[in-house]
C-alpha positions as CSV (number, residue, x, y, z in Angstrom):
1,M,37.0,-6.0,77.3
2,D,39.8,-8.2,76.3
3,F,40.7,-7.2,72.8
4,L,41.4,-4.2,74.0
5,S,44.6,-5.5,76.4
6,G,47.5,-5.6,74.8
7,L,47.0,-2.3,72.8
8,N,50.2,0.3,73.3
9,P,48.6,3.4,74.5
10,E,48.6,5.3,71.1
11,Q,46.3,2.3,69.6
12,R,44.4,2.3,72.2
13,A,43.3,5.9,72.4
14,A,42.9,5.4,68.3
15,V,40.5,2.8,69.2
16,I,38.3,4.8,71.7
17,L,38.0,7.9,70.2
18,P,34.5,9.0,70.1
19,E,32.6,9.5,67.3
20,Q,34.0,11.9,64.9
21,S,36.5,12.0,62.0
22,A,40.3,11.3,62.7
23,L,43.1,10.6,60.7
24,I,45.3,7.6,62.0
25,L,49.4,7.8,60.9
26,A,50.2,4.3,60.9
27,G,53.9,3.8,60.2
28,A,54.9,0.0,58.9
29,G,54.9,-2.7,61.1
30,S,52.6,-0.7,63.7
31,G,49.7,-2.4,63.4
32,K,47.5,-0.8,61.5
33,T,45.3,-3.5,60.7
34,R,44.8,-4.6,64.8
35,V,44.1,-1.3,65.5
36,L,41.2,-0.8,62.7
37,T,39.6,-4.2,63.2
38,T,39.4,-3.3,67.2
39,R,38.1,-0.2,66.7
40,I,34.9,-1.7,64.9
41,A,34.3,-4.4,66.9
42,W,34.7,-1.6,69.5
43,L,32.1,0.5,68.0
44,I,29.7,-2.5,67.9
45,S,30.4,-4.0,71.3
46,T,29.6,-0.5,73.2
47,G,26.3,-0.1,71.6
48,Q,27.5,3.2,69.6
49,V,26.3,1.5,66.2
50,S,25.0,-2.0,64.9
51,P,27.2,-3.8,62.2
52,H,24.2,-2.5,59.7
53,G,25.8,1.3,60.5
54,I,29.7,0.2,59.5
55,L,31.0,0.3,56.1
56,A,34.5,-0.8,55.5
57,V,36.9,0.0,53.1
58,T,40.0,-2.1,52.0
59,F,42.5,-2.3,49.0
60,T,42.6,-6.2,48.4
61,N,39.7,-8.9,48.8
62,K,42.7,-10.4,51.3
63,A,42.6,-8.1,53.4
64,A,38.8,-7.6,54.0
65,R,38.6,-11.1,54.7
66,E,41.4,-11.4,57.3
67,M,39.5,-8.2,59.2
68,L,36.2,-10.3,59.1
69,L,37.5,-13.5,60.6
70,R,39.5,-11.4,63.1
71,L,35.8,-9.8,63.6
72,S,34.2,-12.6,63.9
73,A,36.8,-14.4,66.7
74,M,36.3,-11.1,68.9
75,L,32.4,-10.6,68.7
76,S,29.9,-13.3,69.4
77,I,27.4,-11.9,67.5
78,N,26.5,-12.1,63.7
79,I,28.5,-9.5,61.9
80,R,26.5,-9.9,58.3
81,G,24.9,-6.5,57.9
82,L,28.6,-5.3,58.1
83,W,29.5,-4.0,54.4
84,M,33.3,-4.7,54.2
85,G,35.4,-4.8,51.0
86,T,37.5,-3.4,48.1
87,F,35.8,0.0,46.2
88,H,35.5,-1.9,43.2
89,G,33.4,-4.5,45.5
90,L,31.3,-2.2,47.7
91,C,30.6,0.0,44.4
92,N,29.6,-3.3,42.1
93,R,27.4,-4.3,45.6
94,M,25.7,-0.8,45.8
95,L,25.1,-1.1,41.9
96,R,23.6,-4.7,41.7
97,A,21.0,-3.3,44.5
98,H,20.2,-0.4,41.9
99,H,21.0,-1.5,39.1
100,L,17.9,0.0,37.1
101,E,18.4,3.8,38.9
102,A,22.2,3.1,37.6
103,M,20.8,2.2,33.9
104,L,22.7,-0.8,33.8
105,P,21.0,-4.6,33.6
106,Q,20.7,-6.7,36.8
107,T,23.1,-9.5,35.2
108,F,25.7,-6.5,33.7
109,Q,29.1,-8.3,33.6
110,I,32.6,-6.6,34.6
111,L,35.2,-6.5,32.5
112,D,38.9,-7.2,33.5
113,S,41.6,-5.1,32.2
114,G,42.0,-7.7,29.0
115,D,39.1,-7.6,28.1
116,Q,38.9,-4.1,28.4
117,L,41.8,-4.0,26.0
118,A,40.1,-6.4,23.6
119,S,36.5,-4.1,23.4
120,I,39.0,-1.0,22.5
121,K,40.8,-3.0,20.0
122,R,37.7,-4.1,18.4
123,L,36.2,-0.4,19.1
124,M,39.0,1.0,16.8
125,K,38.7,-1.2,14.0
126,A,35.1,-0.6,13.7
127,L,36.0,3.0,13.7
128,N,38.7,2.6,10.9
129,V,41.1,3.9,14.0
130,D,45.0,3.8,12.7
131,D,46.8,1.8,15.8
132,E,50.0,2.8,15.4
133,K,49.1,6.2,15.9
134,Y,46.3,5.4,18.7
135,P,48.1,2.5,20.0
136,P,45.0,0.6,21.8
137,R,47.1,0.4,25.1
138,E,47.4,4.2,25.5
139,V,43.5,4.7,24.9
140,Q,42.7,2.2,27.3
141,N,45.2,3.9,29.6
142,F,43.6,7.8,29.0
143,I,40.0,6.1,29.5
144,S,40.4,5.1,32.7
145,K,42.8,7.8,34.0
146,N,39.8,10.2,33.4
147,K,37.3,8.0,34.7
148,E,39.5,7.8,37.7
149,Q,39.8,11.5,37.7
150,G,35.8,11.8,37.9
151,L,35.5,12.9,34.0
152,R,33.1,11.4,31.1
153,A,34.3,11.6,27.5
154,H,32.6,15.4,26.7
155,E,34.1,16.8,29.8
156,V,38.0,16.3,29.3
157,E,39.5,18.9,27.6
158,A,41.0,18.3,24.6
159,F,43.4,21.3,22.9
160,D,44.3,19.2,19.6
161,P,43.1,16.9,17.1
162,Y,44.8,13.9,18.9
163,T,43.2,14.6,22.1
164,R,40.6,15.3,20.3
165,R,40.2,12.1,18.2
166,R,41.0,10.1,21.6
167,V,37.8,11.6,23.6
168,E,35.9,10.4,20.2
169,I,36.8,6.9,21.0
170,F,36.1,7.3,24.8
171,A,33.0,8.0,24.1
172,A,32.1,5.9,21.8
173,Y,33.5,3.2,24.3
174,D,31.5,3.8,26.8
175,E,28.4,3.5,24.4
176,Q,29.5,0.1,22.8
177,C,29.4,-0.8,27.2
178,Q,26.4,1.0,27.9
179,R,25.1,-1.4,24.6
180,E,26.6,-4.4,25.5
181,G,26.0,-4.3,29.0
182,V,29.1,-4.5,30.2
183,V,31.4,-2.2,32.7
184,D,35.4,-2.0,33.4
185,F,36.9,-1.5,36.5
186,S,37.2,2.0,36.8
187,E,33.1,2.5,35.5
188,L,32.4,0.6,38.4
189,L,33.4,3.3,41.1
190,L,32.5,6.2,38.4
191,R,29.0,4.9,37.8
192,C,28.4,4.5,41.5
193,Y,29.8,8.0,42.4
194,E,27.7,9.4,39.4
195,L,24.3,7.3,40.9
196,L,24.9,8.8,44.4
197,T,25.5,12.6,43.2
198,R,22.6,12.9,41.0
199,N,20.2,10.9,43.5
200,Q,19.4,12.5,46.6
201,S,17.4,9.9,48.4
202,L,19.6,6.9,47.7
203,R,22.5,9.1,48.4
204,E,20.3,10.3,52.1
205,H,19.9,6.6,52.3
206,Y,23.2,5.8,52.7
207,Q,24.5,8.3,54.5
208,S,21.7,8.1,57.0
209,R,22.7,4.0,57.2
210,F,26.7,4.1,57.2
211,R,27.2,6.3,60.4
212,H,30.9,4.9,60.1
213,I,33.1,4.8,57.5
214,L,36.2,3.2,58.3
215,V,39.1,3.0,55.4
216,D,42.3,1.2,55.2
217,E,45.4,2.4,53.6
218,F,43.9,6.0,52.9
219,Q,47.2,6.8,51.1
220,D,46.6,5.0,48.3
221,T,42.8,6.6,47.6
222,N,42.5,8.7,44.1
223,R,40.8,11.6,43.4
224,L,37.8,9.4,42.6
225,Q,37.7,7.1,45.4
226,Y,37.9,10.3,48.1
227,Q,35.4,12.1,46.7
228,W,33.2,9.0,46.8
229,L,33.9,8.9,50.2
230,K,32.8,12.3,51.4
231,L,29.3,11.9,49.3
232,L,28.8,8.9,51.7
233,A,30.2,10.9,54.8
234,G,27.9,13.3,54.4
235,Q,27.9,16.3,57.2
236,H,27.2,14.0,60.3
237,N,29.1,10.8,59.6
238,A,32.4,9.7,60.8
239,L,35.1,9.3,58.5
240,F,38.2,7.2,60.4
241,A,41.0,7.1,57.9
242,V,44.2,4.8,58.7
243,G,47.2,5.1,56.4
244,D,50.5,6.2,55.5
245,D,51.8,8.9,53.9
246,D,55.9,7.9,53.7
247,Q,54.2,4.7,52.0
248,S,52.2,6.0,49.2
249,I,54.0,4.5,46.1
250,Y,51.5,4.2,43.7
251,A,51.4,7.5,42.2
252,F,51.4,6.2,38.5
253,R,47.8,4.1,39.4
254,G,46.5,7.3,40.3
255,A,46.9,7.4,43.8
256,N,46.6,10.9,45.4
257,V,48.8,11.1,48.6
258,G,47.6,14.7,48.9
259,N,43.9,13.3,50.0
260,M,45.6,12.9,53.5
261,Q,46.3,16.4,53.9
262,E,43.0,17.1,52.6
263,L,40.8,15.0,54.7
264,T,42.1,17.1,57.7
265,R,40.7,20.0,56.1
266,D,37.6,18.6,54.7
267,F,36.6,17.2,57.8
268,H,38.0,19.4,60.1
269,V,40.1,16.7,61.8
270,Q,40.8,17.2,65.7
271,N,42.5,14.0,66.4
272,V,45.6,13.0,64.2
273,I,46.6,9.8,66.0
274,K,50.5,9.0,64.8
275,L,51.5,5.3,65.8
276,E,54.9,4.7,65.6
277,Q,55.8,1.9,67.9
278,N,57.1,-0.7,65.3
279,Y,56.6,-4.1,66.0
280,R,58.5,-5.6,63.4
281,S,62.1,-4.7,62.5
282,H,65.3,-3.6,64.6
283,G,66.5,-0.7,65.4
284,N,69.2,0.2,62.9
285,I,66.7,-0.9,60.4
286,L,64.3,1.8,61.7
287,D,67.0,4.3,62.1
288,A,68.1,3.8,59.0
289,A,64.2,4.2,57.1
290,N,63.5,7.4,59.7
291,A,66.6,9.3,58.2
292,L,66.1,8.4,55.1
293,I,62.0,9.7,54.9
294,K,63.1,12.6,56.5
295,N,64.4,14.4,53.5
296,N,61.1,14.2,51.9
297,L,59.5,17.7,53.2
298,S,56.1,17.3,52.3
299,R,54.9,14.5,54.5
300,L,52.8,15.0,58.3
301,G,56.1,13.4,59.8
302,K,56.5,10.7,62.4
303,N,59.5,8.5,63.7
304,L,59.4,4.8,63.6
305,W,60.8,3.2,67.0
306,T,60.7,-0.4,68.9
307,S,61.4,-2.2,72.0
308,E,63.8,-4.3,70.5
309,N,67.3,-3.7,70.7
310,K,69.4,-1.7,67.8
311,G,70.2,-5.6,66.2
312,E,72.9,-5.4,63.1
313,P,74.1,-2.7,61.2
314,L,72.8,-2.6,57.4
315,R,75.4,-4.5,55.1
316,V,76.6,-2.7,51.8
317,Y,78.2,-4.7,48.7
318,E,79.8,-2.9,46.5
319,A,79.9,-5.0,43.1
320,P,82.3,-4.3,40.1
321,T,79.4,-5.7,37.7
322,D,75.7,-6.6,37.6
323,A,76.6,-10.5,37.3
324,E,78.9,-9.8,40.1
325,E,76.7,-8.6,42.3
326,A,73.4,-11.2,41.6
327,R,76.8,-14.3,42.7
328,F,77.1,-12.6,45.9
329,I,73.2,-12.5,46.6
330,A,72.5,-15.6,45.5
331,E,76.1,-16.9,47.8
332,E,74.5,-14.9,50.7
333,A,71.2,-16.1,50.1
334,R,72.7,-19.9,49.9
335,Q,75.1,-19.6,53.2
336,L,72.3,-18.3,55.2
337,N,70.3,-21.2,54.5
338,R,72.7,-23.4,55.5
339,E,73.0,-21.4,58.7
340,G,69.1,-22.4,59.6
341,I,67.4,-19.2,58.0
342,H,64.0,-20.6,55.7
343,L,65.3,-19.1,51.8
344,A,60.9,-18.4,52.5
345,E,61.9,-16.1,55.2
346,M,64.4,-14.0,52.4
347,A,63.5,-11.8,49.4
348,V,65.4,-10.4,46.9
349,L,63.5,-6.7,45.6
350,Y,64.9,-4.9,42.9
351,R,62.8,-1.5,41.2
352,S,62.9,-2.7,38.1
353,N,61.4,-6.0,36.4
354,A,64.4,-5.8,33.8
355,Q,66.8,-6.5,36.7
356,S,65.2,-10.2,37.6
357,R,66.9,-12.1,35.0
358,V,70.8,-11.8,36.2
359,I,69.6,-12.4,39.6
360,E,67.8,-15.8,38.6
361,H,70.7,-16.9,36.7
362,A,73.0,-16.4,39.8
363,L,70.5,-17.9,41.6
364,V,70.3,-21.2,39.0
365,S,73.9,-21.4,39.1
366,A,74.1,-21.1,43.0
367,G,71.1,-24.3,42.9
368,V,69.4,-21.9,45.3
369,A,65.3,-22.4,44.9
370,Y,63.6,-19.2,44.4
371,R,60.2,-18.0,43.1
372,V,59.0,-15.1,41.2
373,Y,56.2,-13.3,43.4
374,G,53.8,-11.7,41.8
375,G,53.2,-14.1,38.4
376,L,49.7,-14.9,36.6
377,R,46.5,-14.8,39.2
378,F,44.7,-18.0,38.6
379,F,41.5,-16.0,37.1
380,E,44.0,-14.3,34.6
381,R,45.4,-17.7,33.2
382,Q,44.5,-18.6,29.7
383,E,42.6,-21.4,30.2
384,I,40.4,-19.9,33.1
385,K,39.2,-17.2,30.9
386,H,38.3,-19.4,28.0
387,A,35.8,-21.1,30.8
388,L,34.9,-17.9,32.1
389,A,33.9,-16.3,28.6
390,Y,31.6,-19.6,28.0
391,L,29.8,-18.7,31.6
392,R,29.4,-15.2,30.7
393,L,28.2,-15.3,27.7
394,I,25.8,-17.9,29.3
395,Q,24.9,-15.1,31.9
396,N,24.5,-12.4,28.9
397,S,24.5,-13.2,25.4
398,G,25.0,-9.3,24.7
399,D,28.7,-10.0,25.6
400,D,30.4,-9.7,22.4
401,N,33.8,-9.7,24.2
402,A,33.3,-13.2,25.7
403,L,31.6,-14.4,22.3
404,L,34.5,-13.2,20.5
405,R,36.8,-15.4,22.9
406,I,35.1,-18.8,22.2
407,I,33.4,-18.6,19.5
408,N,36.0,-20.6,17.8
409,F,38.4,-22.1,21.0
410,P,38.7,-24.7,20.5
411,T,38.7,-24.6,16.9
412,R,35.8,-25.0,14.9
413,G,36.4,-24.0,11.9
414,I,35.3,-20.6,12.2
415,G,37.9,-17.9,10.3
416,A,38.6,-14.7,11.0
417,R,36.6,-13.6,7.7
418,T,33.5,-15.3,9.1
419,I,34.1,-13.2,12.3
420,E,34.3,-10.1,10.5
421,Q,31.3,-10.3,8.3
422,L,29.6,-10.9,11.7
423,Q,30.7,-8.3,13.1
424,E,29.7,-6.1,10.0
425,A,26.2,-7.4,10.0
426,A,25.8,-6.5,13.7
427,R,26.7,-3.1,13.2
428,A,24.9,-2.7,10.3
429,Q,21.8,-3.5,12.5
430,N,22.7,-2.1,15.9
431,I,22.8,-5.5,17.3
432,S,24.9,-7.4,19.3
433,L,27.3,-10.3,17.9
434,W,24.8,-12.9,19.4
435,Q,21.9,-11.8,17.8
436,A,23.6,-11.7,14.5
437,A,25.3,-15.3,15.2
438,K,21.4,-16.6,15.3
439,Q,20.8,-15.1,12.1
440,T,23.1,-17.6,9.9
441,S,23.6,-20.7,9.2
442,G,26.8,-23.2,9.1
443,K,29.5,-23.5,11.9
444,V,28.4,-20.3,13.4
445,A,24.7,-21.6,13.7
446,A,26.3,-24.6,15.2
447,F,28.2,-22.8,17.9
448,V,25.0,-20.8,18.6
449,T,23.4,-24.0,19.0
450,L,25.9,-25.5,21.2
451,I,25.2,-22.3,23.7
452,E,22.0,-22.7,23.9
453,M,22.2,-26.2,24.6
454,M,24.6,-25.7,27.7
455,T,22.3,-22.6,28.6
456,G,19.2,-24.8,28.9
457,A,21.5,-27.9,30.2
458,T,22.9,-25.7,32.8
459,R,20.3,-23.4,34.1
460,E,18.8,-25.4,37.1
461,L,21.9,-27.2,37.9
462,P,24.2,-26.1,41.3
463,L,27.4,-23.7,40.1
464,P,29.5,-25.9,40.8
465,E,28.3,-29.2,38.8
466,A,27.4,-26.4,35.6
467,I,30.7,-25.4,35.6
468,D,32.0,-28.9,35.4
469,H,29.4,-29.5,32.1
470,I,30.4,-26.9,30.8
471,L,34.1,-27.7,30.6
472,L,33.6,-31.4,29.1
473,H,30.5,-30.1,26.6
474,S,32.3,-26.8,25.3
475,G,35.5,-28.9,24.2
476,L,37.8,-27.0,26.7
477,L,38.8,-30.4,28.7
478,A,39.3,-32.6,25.2
479,H,41.0,-29.7,23.8
480,Y,43.8,-29.5,26.0
481,Q,43.6,-33.8,26.6
482,N,44.5,-34.3,23.1
483,E,47.4,-32.2,23.5
484,T,50.8,-34.2,22.5
485,G,54.6,-33.9,22.6
486,V,56.4,-30.7,24.1
487,K,52.4,-29.6,25.2
488,Q,51.6,-32.2,26.9
489,R,53.1,-31.5,30.3
490,E,51.6,-27.4,30.1
491,A,48.4,-28.6,28.7
492,Q,48.5,-31.3,31.9
493,E,49.0,-27.5,34.1
494,R,45.9,-26.1,32.1
495,L,43.7,-29.2,33.1
496,E,44.4,-28.9,36.4
497,N,43.5,-25.4,36.6
498,L,40.0,-26.4,35.0
499,N,40.1,-28.7,38.5
500,E,40.7,-26.0,40.3
501,L,37.9,-24.0,38.5
502,I,35.3,-26.0,39.9
503,N,36.9,-26.0,43.6
504,A,36.9,-22.2,43.2
505,A,33.3,-22.8,42.9
506,T,32.7,-25.0,45.5
507,L,34.2,-22.7,48.1
508,F,32.6,-20.0,46.7
509,V,28.6,-21.7,47.2
510,H,29.8,-23.4,51.0
511,E,31.3,-19.1,51.9
512,N,28.1,-16.9,50.2
513,E,24.5,-16.6,50.6
514,D,24.5,-15.6,47.0
515,D,25.8,-18.7,44.6
516,S,24.8,-17.3,41.5
517,L,26.4,-17.6,38.2
518,T,26.2,-13.8,38.5
519,S,27.8,-13.3,41.8
520,F,30.5,-15.6,40.4
521,L,31.7,-13.8,38.1
522,T,31.9,-10.8,39.4
523,H,33.9,-12.6,42.1
524,A,36.5,-13.8,39.3
525,A,36.9,-10.5,38.2
526,L,37.4,-8.9,41.3
527,E,39.9,-11.2,42.5
528,S,42.0,-11.3,39.1
529,G,43.7,-8.1,40.0
530,E,45.1,-10.1,43.3
531,S,48.8,-11.6,43.3
532,Q,49.3,-14.4,45.1
533,A,52.9,-16.3,45.4
534,E,53.2,-19.9,45.2
535,A,53.1,-22.0,48.3
536,N,54.5,-24.9,49.8
537,A,58.4,-25.0,48.2
538,D,61.0,-23.8,50.7
539,A,61.8,-21.0,48.5
540,L,63.4,-17.3,48.1
541,H,61.5,-14.3,46.8
542,L,62.0,-12.5,44.0
543,M,59.8,-9.0,43.4
544,T,60.0,-5.5,42.9
545,V,60.0,-3.3,45.8
546,H,56.0,-2.0,44.4
547,S,54.9,-6.0,44.7
548,S,56.4,-6.1,48.5
549,K,54.4,-3.7,50.0
550,G,52.5,-5.3,53.4
551,L,54.9,-8.3,53.0
552,E,57.8,-8.6,55.9
553,F,60.7,-11.0,55.7
554,H,63.6,-11.9,58.0
555,T,66.2,-11.2,55.1
556,V,65.9,-8.8,52.7
557,F,68.4,-8.0,50.0
558,M,68.1,-4.6,47.7
559,G,69.8,-4.3,44.6
560,G,70.7,-1.7,42.1
561,L,70.9,0.6,44.0
562,E,72.9,3.3,41.6
563,E,71.5,6.6,40.2
564,G,69.0,6.6,37.4
565,L,67.8,2.9,38.4
566,F,66.4,4.1,42.0
567,P,65.8,6.4,42.2
568,H,64.6,6.3,38.1
569,Q,65.9,8.8,35.6
570,N,61.9,9.1,34.9
571,S,61.4,10.2,38.9
572,R,63.5,13.9,37.5
573,M,61.2,14.4,35.0
574,A,57.6,14.1,37.2
575,D,56.8,16.5,40.2
576,A,57.6,15.1,43.3
577,G,58.8,12.5,41.6
578,V,62.0,11.5,43.9
579,D,59.5,12.0,46.5
580,E,57.9,9.0,45.8
581,E,61.3,6.8,44.6
582,R,62.6,8.1,48.6
583,R,59.2,6.5,49.6
584,L,59.7,3.4,47.6
585,M,63.1,2.9,49.2
586,Y,61.2,3.5,52.8
587,V,58.8,0.7,52.1
588,A,62.2,-1.6,50.8
589,I,63.7,-1.1,54.0
590,T,60.8,-1.5,56.5
591,R,60.4,-5.0,54.7
592,A,63.1,-6.4,56.9
593,R,62.7,-7.7,60.3
594,R,66.6,-9.0,61.2
595,R,69.4,-8.5,58.5
596,L,69.2,-6.0,55.2
597,Y,71.8,-6.1,52.8
598,L,72.1,-3.0,50.2
599,S,74.1,-3.3,47.2
600,F,75.1,-1.5,43.9
601,A,76.8,-2.3,40.8
602,Q,79.7,-0.2,39.2
603,S,78.7,-1.5,36.0
604,R,75.5,-3.1,33.9
605,M,73.9,-4.4,31.4
606,L,70.9,-2.6,29.8
607,H,69.6,-3.2,26.8
608,G,72.3,-4.9,25.0
609,Q,75.1,-2.4,26.4
610,V,77.5,-1.8,29.7
611,N,76.5,1.5,31.7
612,Y,78.6,2.9,34.3
613,S,77.0,3.9,37.3
614,L,77.3,5.9,40.4
615,M,75.6,4.9,43.8
616,S,72.1,5.7,44.8
617,S,71.7,9.1,46.3
618,F,69.9,7.5,48.8
619,L,72.4,5.1,50.1
620,R,74.3,8.7,51.0
621,E,71.4,10.2,53.0
622,L,71.9,7.0,54.9
623,P,74.1,8.0,58.1
624,E,77.1,6.0,58.4
625,K,77.2,4.8,62.0
626,L,74.4,2.6,60.6
627,L,76.2,0.5,57.7
628,H,78.7,-1.9,57.8
629,W,80.7,-2.4,54.0
630,I,81.3,-5.7,53.1
631,T,83.7,-4.6,50.2
632,P,86.6,-2.4,51.4
633,R,85.7,1.4,50.7
634,I,87.4,4.1,48.4
635,A,88.9,6.8,49.4
636,T,86.3,9.2,48.7
637,R,83.4,7.6,49.1
638,N,82.9,9.2,53.2
639,N,84.2,12.7,51.5
640,F,80.0,13.2,50.1
641,S,80.9,16.8,49.0
642,S,83.1,15.3,46.3
643,P,81.8,16.1,42.4
644,A,82.1,12.3,41.9
645,Y,78.6,12.6,43.8
646,S,76.9,15.0,41.5
647,T,73.2,14.7,40.9
648,A,73.6,13.3,37.5
649,F,72.2,9.5,37.0
650,V,75.2,8.3,34.7
651,P,78.8,9.9,33.7
652,K,77.5,11.4,30.1
653,P,78.6,9.2,27.5
654,P,80.3,10.7,24.1
655,P,78.4,13.5,22.2
656,I,76.6,11.3,19.2
657,N,78.6,11.6,16.2
658,M,76.9,14.0,13.7
659,S,79.5,13.7,11.0
660,G,78.3,13.3,7.1
661,L,75.0,14.4,8.6
662,G,75.7,18.2,6.7
663,A,76.4,21.4,7.9
664,K,73.0,22.5,9.6
665,K,72.8,25.6,11.5
666,C,71.3,25.4,14.7
667,V,68.0,26.8,13.8
668,S,64.6,26.9,15.0
669,V,61.2,27.5,14.3
670,Q,59.1,30.7,15.5
671,N,57.8,30.3,19.0
672,S,59.1,26.6,18.9
673,P,60.9,25.5,21.7
674,W,62.7,23.1,19.5
675,H,65.8,23.2,17.5
676,I,68.5,22.0,15.7
677,S,71.3,20.5,18.0
678,Q,68.9,20.3,20.5
679,E,69.4,17.7,22.7
680,V,66.2,15.4,23.6
681,H,65.2,12.2,25.3
682,H,62.2,10.2,24.0
683,A,60.3,7.2,26.3
684,K,61.0,4.6,24.4
685,F,64.2,5.5,22.2
686,G,66.0,7.2,24.6
687,E,68.6,10.2,24.2
688,G,69.4,12.0,21.2
689,V,70.0,15.5,19.2
690,I,67.4,17.1,16.9
691,I,69.5,17.2,13.5
692,D,66.6,18.5,11.2
693,I,63.1,20.1,11.1
694,E,60.5,20.7,9.0
695,G,56.6,21.6,9.2
696,G,54.9,24.8,11.2
697,D,53.8,24.6,14.4
698,S,50.7,22.7,14.1
699,D,52.4,19.8,12.3
700,M,55.9,20.2,12.4
701,R,57.8,17.3,12.7
702,V,62.0,17.0,13.8
703,Q,64.9,14.1,12.6
704,V,66.2,12.6,15.9
705,K,69.7,10.9,16.0
706,F,69.0,8.5,18.9
707,R,72.4,7.5,20.9
708,T,71.4,3.6,20.7
709,A,67.7,3.3,18.5
710,G,69.2,5.4,15.4
711,T,67.7,7.8,13.2
712,K,64.0,8.3,13.3
713,W,61.3,11.4,12.1
714,L,58.6,12.0,15.2
715,A,55.7,13.7,15.0
716,L,56.1,16.3,17.8
717,E,51.9,16.0,17.8
718,Y,52.2,12.7,19.0
719,A,56.1,12.3,19.8
720,K,57.1,11.8,23.2
721,L,59.7,14.4,23.6
722,T,61.4,16.2,26.3
723,P,64.2,18.5,26.1
724,L,67.4,17.9,28.5
């Protein structure tokens, strides 16, 4: 088998493991995709299983496509029977096949994040919910988070009126989605899990079929995803999980790094193979990454190494201000480019998006071309979402979100009051907006006629021609073509994007057996979450560390290495928060192949004020022998026990001026943790001190004087307030 040649001993051992569950700890740059793909090829080519008996789970559609291309090159047989894709994509496939058992219409549509939010806002308005007390985006997060934990509304514990109201909205939202025949991303997985849980014959069918289940990026799985995998694996199937606990950086999305240790217990894993040979970076970069991550105690443990040389030391730059730090990065990037390193081979990483502004300004001033990685994705652009809404309504007339998006776009004289009356009629009769619209006259009736005409005209057309017809007759093309003045250039770009939608449909038809409109809309929804950088021009990449995962560059600039910024101050407030920040730093370091710059500023402009900072504790965890300081070192820098390097985030600001507020005593309400003169932190307003308290235990309010946001009254039932 030629595809086994070139594997190192550990990679080969992972590929040819016997039919049993295994955990492959794949370090950064250790060739995990090659191992996963080769494992599938080996299982098929040795006759242990047919493509029909394999389920392979990835975290992006791009990764799935890459693996399928590699497999096609390795094997000379048809692999169409193999199920490979993301959790959401695979669950969608299963629900489409068993839509009746899942209690869904065959043409159910998938709500992306924006459409889900619009649906929640519409529901809250119908229920007369105060959107200031219950912000729709927070309600959206509440619903998604609980679904990702495998919980329905009736299973959520609600110990207070605020949570009980959110649970009520959750339940009403699920009812609305069921009525309209739509599902959100979290619902795809939860609905599929519930289907397999209650339907024994269906569960046993898939357990019998998928003898081998392979999972990429296992450290990024959440609780429900792991439970879904366990259901499919049953008692006898082999679960082959590849991941790196040191690169688990998505806890904010629900990822549970503990799933890796649970896997070893639940599946009695005897084979934990460590892929530690790195094929990306020079030795000094890997030594720095190893030294940093060993400070995380609850890890499975591995040590990256390379057969290449040690390379250059890590360059460290201390700037007096964030502007000077940015200027240094810009000038250094320009100089490296003059020396022959392409700008596209360099990246500037930062912990927070707010850091990019000053860097962008410096790059513009220095004449360095750059690209902010991860802007709006193609299927998330305004004009594309408008076009897809027409397609969605034609496919499923019960899709109220789609109707609301396009009923007056392009403008056709249907005002807000008319739309409200339409919604009231739909609620009163418990019917969809489309059914209510068909009962009207005037401009709404004209809209209904337009949709019905386009539905009839496109029914027998090939998908690209159907989209072309809708773009023309909906008025979208004319709307952008008629733009003048300052909007003309933007409109031209939107027209190009609409033309690209036709190209996307053409390619979709070429690559997929099922070229139906439903499948294309599903493809668009699933693709909308994937980020892609612009192509062609040689440009420096700017991105957050989170966005950099999976990428690599010749040269990496890591800026803003200051306490409170990286590690972020919020990490101190979460369990194992600093551990995740350290893993994030580990990811940043291991993006560099040959050269790595680490920089920090003595002062930084944040929220309109100058903040004075300390060097990040992560820098102090790197061995001095691996570092080359570009700037002169101050005398105390090597004295790591110096009080100057305490665990404080930043030097404590002057005390809040309490003058003129009255001589209130330091009092507290019985059985309450809050008292006057107590220092507190608010997620939005920052640090402050309590200057007054009123109300009882159930309806207590506090008045807080914040350092930068003034004085505010906050209801403790809802305020995100924590003691300092």
